[in-house]
N, C-alpha and C positions, 0 to 999 in steps of 0.2 A: 517400693520404687527406689531405684538407686539414684543418689545425688551425684551430679557431674561436677567435676572441677572446671576451672576456667579454660584450661587447655582443651579438654574434651568438648566444652561448649563451643569453642572456636572452630572445631573440626566438624561440626554438624552440617551436613548438606541436606537441603530440603527440596521438596517440590517436584521438579521436573521442568516442563516447559510452561512458562508463564507469559501471558500476553499483556503487554503494557499499553497504556493509552497512546503513547508515542508511536508504537508499532502499528496500532489500528489506524491512527491518523495518517501515517505515511502510506499505508496500504490503500486507504480510501482515496488519497490524493493521486496515487499511481493509477488506480482504476479510472478515476475521473479524467485524468490526462489522456489515457489511452482511448477512452470513449470519445473525448472531444476531438482527438486526432482522427479517429475513424469517421466521425460526423463530417469533419472538414473535408477529408478525402472523398467521402461519398458524395457530398454536395458538389465538389469540384468536378467529379466524374459526371454527375448528372447534368451540370451546367454545360460541360463540353459537348456531351452527346445531344443535348437539346438545342445547342447553338446559342445559348443565352449567356455569352461571355462579353466582357467589356474589352474593347480594343484600346491599345495604348496610343 
């Protein structure tokens, strides 16, 4: 096995795509926000069509 000097060690690229906890957390929050918006929209549509809305 060849020993690498410091310059060669600094030039090592590894891995590929790595998923971090911050990325997973942001993705989960985005999906949750989209689902909540869909639920709110669906509930609003259902209440309008059933005539079950509050008047100002």
